[in-house]
N, C-alpha and C positions, 0 to 999 in steps of 0.2 A: 570832800568826796567820800561817800559812804563804802566802805569795803567789808563791811561786815557779810559773812557768807549767808546766803540765802539759806533758810532752814527748812524750806517747802520740799517735799520729798519728790524725787525726779520720777521718771517714768518707770523705774525698777523698785521705787521705794526707798531710794537713796538720795541723799542731801547734795545740793550742786553748789558750785560757785556761779556769780552772776553771768561767767561766760558759758556756762553750761558743762564744765568739767565736774566730776563727780568725785566725792571723797568718802571714805568709810568714816562714820560717826563713831565705830566701836574703839577706834584709837584715836579719834581727835580728827581735827582738819588736817589734810594733807595736800600739797599742791600736785594737780595733775602731772604726769611723767611727760617730760619735754623731750620729744623723738629727734635724733639729730638730722639736719636737714640732708636730703638725698644729693649725692654728687653727682653731676653730670656725666655719662658714660661717654668717654672719647674714643672713636674706633680707630683703633691704631692701623698703620699699614701693615699690610701682609708680613713684610720682611723683618717686623718687629716682634711677631707672635711666636713664643715660646722657641726661641732660637733657629727659625727655620732657615736661614742662610748658614748657619754653623752646621746643621744636620745635613744639608745639601752638598756642602763641600767636603764635610766628613764622609758622607756616605760615598760620592765620586772618589774621593782619595784613596779608599779602601780598594776598590776595583782596579782603579788605575795602579795601584802598587802591586797588586796582586798580578796583574797583566805583567808589570816589569819582573817581577820574580820568575814566572813562567818563561820569559824570554830570557832571563839569568840561566834557567836551568836547561831549557832546551834549545832555544832558537840559536844561542850563542854557541853550543855543541856544534851545530850545524855548520856554523862560520868558522871552528876551529879556533875559536877564542878562548884563552885561558884554560886549565886543565879542569877535568870534569871534577873532581874533588875541591879545586878551588870554589866551582861555580856553587856545588851543593853546600859547602860549608859555609860561603858566604850567605847565601841565601838563608839557611837556618840562621846564622848570626843575625842578620838583620831581623828577621822575624822575631829572635828572642829579645833584641833591645827593644823593638816595638811594644812587645808583651810586657816589659817590665816598665818601660816608660808609661805604659798605660795603667799600671797599677799605682804609680807616684801621682800620675795627674789625677787620678779620679779622687782623691780626697781632698783636692784643692777647690777653692771656689769657682764656680762656672766651669769645671774641668770634666764634668761628667759625659758630654758629648764627646769630645774629645778622645777620653780614655775608652769610651766605648769603640769608637771608630778604630782607635791602634789596637786594642785587643782583638777585634775581630780580623783586622790584617795579620796581626802577628800570630794568632792560633791558626789561620787558614794556610799562611805562608808555611808554618812548621807541617801542617798537614801535607801540602803539596811536595814539601821536600821529601817525606818519607814516601810520598807516591813515587816521585822520581826514582829516588834510590832503590826502590823495590821492584818497580816494573821496568823503568827506562833504563837506568844503568846496572841493575841485577845485582847490586851489593848485598842487598839483605835478602834473606830467605821469605817468602811470600807469608807463611806463619807469622814470623817475627816482625814482619812490616805491618801487618793487621793487630798485631799486639801493641806497637807503638802508636800507630793511628787511633786505636781504641783509648788509650792513656790520653792522647791529646784531645780527642772527642770529649771524654769524659771531664777534664780540664776544662773545656771551653764551657761545658754544661753547669760546671759547679761555679765558675766566675759569672755567668750569665744568671743564675739564679741567685746567687748572693748580692749581685747588683740589682736585681730584679729588672733585667734590660731584655726584652724579648728581641730587640734589635740586634743586639751582638750575636746571639744564636742565630738569628736569619740570615745577617750578612756573611756570617763565616760559613754556614751552611751552603748558602746559595753560591757564594765564591767559589768553594770547592766543587760544588755540582757542575757549574759552568767551565771551569779551567781545568779539572782533572782529565777530562778526554784529551786533551792537548799533550798531557805528559805519559798516556799510554797508547799515544797514536792512534787512536779510533776506538772503538767498541772492543773490549776484551773482558774477559774473564774475572782478572784482578780489577778491572775498573768496576765492574758491578759489585764485587766483593767489598771494595772500599765504600761504595755509595750505599751497600746494605747495611754496613757498619755504622755509618754517619746517621742512617734513618734510624737505627735502633737506639743510638745514643741522643738523638733529639726527643724519644718518648719520654725521657725522664722528666722533664719540665711539666709535661702535661699532666702528671699526676696530682701536682699540686698547684698549677698555674692555667691561667685561663689563656693560653697563647695560641689561637688558631693559626697564625701565620706562618709558625716554625713547623706546622704539620704540612702545610705546602710546600714550603721551602725544602724540606728534608725529603719529601715523597715522590714530587714532580721529576726530578731528574733521575731517579733511580727507576721509576716507572717506565719512563722513556726509553731507558735503557735497556731495561728487561724485556720491554715488549718488542724491541727491534731484534735483540738476541733472540727470544723465542721464535721469532717469524724467520730469521736467518738460519739459525741452528735447531732445527726441529727437535732432533733426538739426542740432543747432549744433556746428559744428566745433571751437570751443575746448573745449566741454564734454567732447567726446569725447577731445581732445588731453590734456586734464586726467585724466581717468579712466585713460588710459593711462601716464601720468606717475606718478601715484599708486602703480599697480601695480609698474611698473619700480623705482621707488625703493624699495617694499618688497621687492622680490626680492632688489634687490642688498644689502640690509641683512639679510635672512635667510640668503643665501647666505655672507654675511661671518661670521656667528654660528653657523653651522650644526654647529661642532663644539665649541659651548660647553655649560656645564651648563644654561643656560637657554635651550636651542635650542627647545623646544616653544613659549615664549612669542613668540618672533619669528616662527616658523612660522604661528601662529594668526593674529598679527598681519598678516602676508603674506598669508593667506587671506582675512581682512576688507577688506584693502585692495584686492583683487582684485575685489569685489562691484562696485563702480561700472564697471569694465571689462566684467564680462559683462552688466551692463544696458545699457550703451552697444552691444553687440553686438546685443542683440534689438532695439534701435530702429532698426537700418539695413535695408535692401531686401535682397532675397533674395541676389543675387550677392556683393554687397558684403559682407554677414555671412558668408557662406562664405569669402571671403577674409579677413577679419579673424579669424575663429575658426581657420582654418588656421594665418595666421602667429602668432597668440599661442600656438597649441601647439607650433609649431616652434620660436618663439624662447626659450619657457620650457624645451622639453626641451633646447635648445642650450645654454642658460645652465647648466643643471643638469648635463649631460654636460662641459662646459668647466671646471666647478668642481671636477670628480672627486669627491674625498673630500666628499661631502654626508650631513649626519645624517639619521636616518629621519624626524623631524619635517619636515623643510623638504621631503625627497622626497616626504612624505606630502602636503603642501599644494601642492606643484608639480604631482602627479600629480591632486589634486582640482580644481585651476585649468585644468589641460589639458582634463580631461573636462568640466568645466563650460563652459568656451568652445564646445567641439565641439558639445555637446549644445546650446547656447544658439544657435549657428549653424545646426545642423541642424533644429531646430525653426522657425526664423525663414525658413529657404528654404522649406519646405512642411512642411504638416502632413496632407496627404493620403497616398496610397498610396506616393508616391516616398519617404517618409520611412523606412519599413523598409529600403529599399536604402541610403539613407545612413548608416543606425545600423549596418547590416551590414558596410558599406564599412570604417566606421572601426574597428570589433571586428577585420576581417581584417587592416587596416594594423597595428593596435597588437599583434596576436598575432604576425604577421610580425616586427616589430620585437623582440618578447621572444625569440623564436626565435633571432636573431640575437646580441641583448645582454640576457642574464638580467637583468630588474627586476621585482620584486614588484608594485610600484604599476602598470607597464603591464601587466602581464599581469590583474591586478584590473580595469583599465580595459577591456581586451578582453572579459573576461567579462561585464562590466556592459553593455557597448555590444551585444555578440551576444545577451543575454537581452533587452534593450531592442527589439532586432529582430525577434528572435521574435515578442515581445510585440506589436510594431507589426504585423507579418504578421496576427495573429488579429485584431487591433483593427481595423484599416483594412479588414480582409475582402479582402485580397489573394488569399487561398487559396480564397475562395468566388467571387470574380468573376473568374476568369481569363480569361473572354472578353472582358470589358471592357478588362481592363489587360493583354493579354499579354506586354508587353514588360516590365512591373513585375514580374509573376510569374515570369518566366524568370530576371530578373536577381538577384530576390532568392531564388528556390531555388538559383542557382548559388552565391551568395555564402554561402547556409546551408550549402550542401556543402562549400565552401572551409574555412569557419570550423570546423565540426566536425571537419576532418581536421588542421586547424592545431592547434586548442586539444587535442586528444588528442595529437598529436605532441610539442607543447611540454610538456604534462602529464609524458610518460615521458621525454624527452630532458634537459629543463631542471630537472625538480622531481623525478624518481625516482618518478613516480606509479605505482600497479600496471598492469600492462600490460593485463592482462585486464578489469580495471574501465574503464581509458580505452577500450579496443576496444568495450566493452559500450555506452558513452555515445555513442561515435563512431557505432556502427551504428543505434541508435535515432533519432539527429540525422539520419542519412543516409536510413534508410527514409523520413523525413517531408519531406525536401529533395527528394530525387529526384523524388517524384511531383508537386512543384509546378515542378521544371525540365521534366520532360517536357509537362506539360499546357500551362505557358506557351509553350514553345518550338513544340509543333504547332499550337498555337491562333495563334501568330504566324505560321506558315508555311503553313498550311492553312485556318485560319480555323474555322468551326464543324464542318467536316468533319475536324478533327484530333483530336477527343476519342476515337474507338473506337483511333485508332493511338496516342494518349497511353497509354491503359490498357492496351494490349499492349505499350508499351516499358516502362511500369511494371512490369509481372510479370516480364518479361526481366531487366531490372536489378536486381532482388530477387533472382533466382535467382543472378546473376552475382555479387553481394554475399556470397550463401551459399556459393558455392565459393571466392570469395576468403578469407573465413574459415577455411573448412577447410584451404586452402592455408597461409593464417598459422598454423594451429596445428601443422603440422610444423615450424616454423621459430621456435617459442616455446620459450626455454629452461625447463625445468621441466616443470610440469604444466599441458598444455594443454586439460585438461577443459571449462573454462569456453568457450574459444574454438570447441571444437568443438561444445557444446551451443547456443551461440550460431548457429553456422553451420547446424546441423540445425533450429533453430527458425525461422530464416531463411527455409530451404527450405521448411519445412511451410506457413508463412505465404504463401509465393509459391504454392505449389500449392492452398492453399485459397482464394487469390483466383481462381486459374486455374479451379476447377471451381465455385466458387459465384458469383464476380461475371462474370467473363470469359465463361464458357460461356451465360450467359443474355443478356448484354448486347450481346456482339458478335456481327457477323454474317458471313457468307461467308469470304471470304479471309481477313480479319483474324482470326477466330477459329481457322481453320485454321492460319495462321501461328503464332499464338500458342502452340498446343500443339506443334507442330512444333519451334520453336525452344527452347520450355522443355524438351522432350524431349531434343533433341540436346544442350543444355548439360548437364542431368542426366548423360547418357551421358559426354560429355566430362569433367565434374567427377569421376565414379565411377572413371572409368577412370584419369585423373590421378593422383586420390587413391590409388588402389592401389597403384600403380606408384611414386610418391613414397614411400608407407609402407613398402613394401617395400625399396627402396633405403636408408632410414633404418635398418629394422631389421638388414639386412645389415652397415651401416657399424657399428652399434652392437655386432653379433657380432665383427666385426675388430677394434674397439678393446678389447673384454673379453679376445679371446684375446691381444692383443699386451701389455696390461697384466697380464695373469694371471702369477704367478711359474713360471719353467720349471722343470720336474721333471727332476732328474738323470738321466742315464741309466745304466741298470744295467752295472757292469763285467763284461765277459766275459773269464773265466780259461781258459786252455786247459791 
C-alpha cells in the first residue's frame, strides 16, 4: 500500500496527505492534529448542581437559628425563663462559637457553604445581642451600642470580602433587618439608627465588588422603617435626619456602581431609599419645605455632575428623585393659585439648565413641570379669576411665555427638532399665554377698568406674533411654507378677534385705538415683508449668477 504523501498542492498552496490533512513542507511532513473526542454532556439533576441542597439547608438554618436567638433574648424574658444576663450572655456565646466554627470550617474541603452560613448566623446573632442589650434591656448607652454594632458590621464586611462571599453579607444584613424590630418592640429611633449603621457598612464592598444583592438587602429594611417613621412622626428632627442619611448613602452607592452591569438594580434601590426623604419633605411647613426641596435638588444634581460618567439608570433615578422632591415641596408650600407659578418656575429653571448642559432627564423634567403648571392654571382657575388674583395671573402668564420659548429653543438647538414643528407648538403656547399676561397686568395696574385695555393689547400682540412669524419665514433655511402659513393663520385670528369681539365689546377710544394700531401693524408688516422678500430674491439671483459656469467668449479673428 502506497503511503507516500501526495505532493500536489492543496487548495491553499499546501501539500496534503491522501486523507486530505495538510502539512507544512517547510519543516517536513507532519501528521494532522488529532482532536480528542467530545465527551457526551450528561444533564445532572438539579439537586446535584453546585451544592444546591447544601445551600438551601444552610440558608434555612441561618434564619431558623436567628429566630431561636431572638426567642432566647426576648420571648423567654416575657415568660420569666432564666435571668436576662444569662439569656444575653448565652446568645452572645452561641453566636461567637458559630463564628469561630465558621473560620475553622472554611479552610476544609467542601466547607465553604457551611462556613458562610455559620458566619452569617454568628455575626447576625452578635448584632442582635447588642441591639437587645442597648434597646430592650438598656444596659449599654445608645452611643456605645452603636459603636459595638459598627465593629460587628465592619468585621462581617471584612470576612465577606476576604471570602469573596456576597451571600454572607446578604444573609447577615437581611437577618438583622427582619428580626431587629422584635428586639426594639416595633418602630423606634434606635432601630432606625442601627439599620442606618448597617446600611452604611454594607456600602464598603460595593467600592470594589459587583454585589447588587447587598444593596437591596441593606437598604429595603431601613427605607421601609424610615418611611413609616417620617409619616407617623412628622416633625421629629431625628426621623428627618435618618431619612436624609438613608437617601444619601443610597446615592453614594448608586454612583459607585453606576458604570457596572447591574447598574439598574442599584439605581432602583436608590429610588426606593429616597422615598422616606420625600415623605419627610411633605411633613414640613411651607418655607422650610421649599428650602428642603431645593437643597435636595441642588445636592443630587451636584453629586451626579461631580461623578461625571454616570450610567443611564442612575441618571434616571436621580432625575426622578429631583422631580419628586421639587414637586413635594411645591405642593407643600401651597395648593392654591400660586402652585401654578411654582411649577412653571421649576420648569423654566430646568429648561434653562438643559439649554446650557444637554441632559435628557432634565429636559424631560422641564416638560413635565411645565405641563403640570399649565394644568394647574386650568384647575385652580387662574385664567378665569384674573381679577381676584391679578398678580398670580400675570406671573403665571409670563412664565408660560418664557417656558414656551425656552422649550422650543432647546428642542431646536439641543435635540435637532423640526424647526417648523417647534415654531408651531411655541406659537400655540404664546397665543394662550399672552392673553393671561395682558389680563393680569392691566387688572393689576388698572383694576376692573383694565379689562378692555387688556383685550386691545391681546389683539395687537397677536398681530405682532403674526408679523414675527412672517419675518422668521424669510430666515428659515429650506422650505418656509409652514411658517408662512402659521403667520397668515395668526393674522386671520387677530383680525377675526378684532371684528367679531373687539368691535362689539370695546367702546370709544379703546376700540378706535385697536383698529388704528392693528392697521398700522399690518401696513408695517406688509411693507417690511415685501422689501425683505425682494432683497432675498435679488441675493439669490446674484448667487445663482456667480455659481453658474462661465460661457467661453467667442474668439474674434481678423
